[in-house]
Steps between C-alpha positions, in 0.01 A plus 500: 500500500627850429480765765477877471799707397720619785530859611816532289302409188640148478270216409374277774635155580344202320410222744439130463407483870474761777763574761431435867578770758528376858450778754594500868374854566210511745454875455252563218653824371852357479378170352288669234780742410741208459254315275441808284873570472585143399237512226608846381871434480462148361271633225209283611145548625282310747439220249876452475581505872293304750559586866477283809523688828656240727417708806133456412481147360694177480716438195315187400613268223720669240548326165804671348373414153216749550736797521758680287696581814467584868584832667531525878460848646662639812357595835563505874589132544858387564590133481776566755248612765507281809233232476324624813472846344321375187123514485302193406434662163869559433585143596230367266608729214866404531418129512296536180763710327795278589320199352404689184841657450662161548298376202584815304874446553475130416319577172694823427163669459487877433495683834577853612505565874514866603672570835328223702596277209864518612408360841265230375691386192826538691374277781391231254840488325708525817615862488600672821199720581555729796513865609864571422426739213180698561421813299280793601183580310577721201721517195823314438753460215494151346805369313455223245764226529685342210258207520212746495633658182446163330154437651187549284317704766792725594705529179334820376520684832776758565805379690377704796139609552282635780231289666273514802511247779528449872537174690603346830635170366696404190724231354837514677625202295386312192551131421701392197189446287394867528639783288522852642367747242513831687642656814491826698739672744311382808368165375726266298214297350238723337389240245575139418389223267471126549502282191391691191161635605474551877577854623491708816573869553560672833397837359144551376470505118133601532562813707484856366482824699123482554537138604765567763281777644224240540738250662640758743150578624394135513806378692607792716409300811667174395849574632671592172548862613389741771139596424577869543755480215238404238479845338878530488523162328255618236707814443821297466330257259455784250877532467533164326448453128323165497445430130646160422395231754154477342663360186561176690127440533445576131784268394366225727153528349629516144738208545251261656165600351 
């Protein structure tokens, strides 16, 4: 199916099957903004991206053959949280995701995990997921590695580009079967690939300035920053020229549609 032309005038992505977006955002405004951004930057509409809000419903049975690819959004969960600190919902979501991502890795099925994807995919493949390299909410310079220069999703990006992010946990180490695609001054693993088709980014490829404003408001009481600094974070976010991360979503959709 062909979807409407993008805002840049490009033609929409042609799909043989829809993509599946898995959301862990319980806050409606943040979840809906994420869904809209994924569709916009991937060049898809609601017939091309089906969403399951795992905070609101169980994952259920997923037949990978029904989907062109799976995208996992970010949110307030951390796999490195102490077990006693995790809600029943988080424990259920992580159990479902670990099982699904295990199948995805085994089948080398198209997957893009944004932020929380580093923790979940990293846990499945045996990466060292901890709080050694946190980054504050806001902009950051991302440097593409030599391996990233040869990767289909990253090859057309500048060597260094600005992105938005913010996280408590990250991948301190990667196993031999993972390839680091991008890095940043404060976080050595900003993106990695397993096999040929399974990706995770620590930064958020779906975030633009309006999106990070929404996230700052939604999560100002979740421990990422002092709540009283929210307006300052918004001001600082305007200083970053975030133009290129969205291309990753478009390349993912185009490659696997």
